[in-house]
N, C-alpha and C positions, 0 to 999 in steps of 0.2 A: 294402337298400331300394331298392324300385322305384317308380314311382309318385309318390312324395314322401310313402309311408306307410312306418313303420315297425311289423314285426308285435311284438307283446308277448301276453305269456301273462298278463294279471293286471298290476295295480301297486301290490299289495300281498301279504305272505306269504299271506294268506290267500283273495285271489283266486287266485294260483297252486295253491295248495293244492287250491281248487275247481276249477280246469281240468285239472289231471290225478290227481282223485282216483280217478276209474275205471281208467285205466291204469296208475296205481300198483298197484290191486288186482289187476290183469291179470299184473304183474311186468316191464312193459315199463321202458325205460329212457327217462327225460326227455329226453334229448339225442336219443336215435334218434327219439322221436317229434316233439320239437320241429324237427330238422332235416328230417323228413319233410313234417309240414304245412308248416315255411315254403318247401321247395321247391316244395310243390303250390299254394300259395296266391299266390306271387308273381307268377306267371301271370296272375292274375286281378286286380291292382292296377291302378290305386286303385280302390277300392273306393267308391258315388257317396257323397258328402257334401251334405248331409245325404241321408241315405239314404230311399228311397221308404218308404211307410208299411208297418210289420208289417216291415219288409226284415230278412232274416237269410241270411247265405251259407252255406251249407251243403257242404262238401268232404268228399271220402273220400281216405284214404290207407292204405297198407298196411304195417306193422312187424312185422317176423319172423314174417308170415303172417298176422298178424290184422288184420282188416279194422276201422279206424276212421274214424267219423265226427266232423266237428267242425265248431261254428260259429265264425264270424268276424262282428265288426260294428266297422263304419268309425265312431270315437269322432271323428275330425276329418279333414281332408286331409293330417295327419303322422301319424296313429297309427290303427292297425286291432287290436283285440284278439281274440284267441281266449280264446273260453270254454269252453265245456265239450266235452268229448272225450270220446264213448262206444266201445264196443266190443261185441261179440257179447253 
């Protein structure tokens, strides 16, 4: 954790499944995807709370040569949720 915000990929099984549904279809390992996103996102923390109007942080990482876009949303000063992760 950096900047006081923990990075999560959903707070329920359904939300976790939603976050990883595209990368699962691509056959990517969730742990590798998580590590890549956390490593990238940490350098941008803390994300602003409350977020500016219509704020969505969009980051880009590569896992096993596959470029992925992810969206992160600050939920509080303590928590950032990574929602949708998409590939090519």
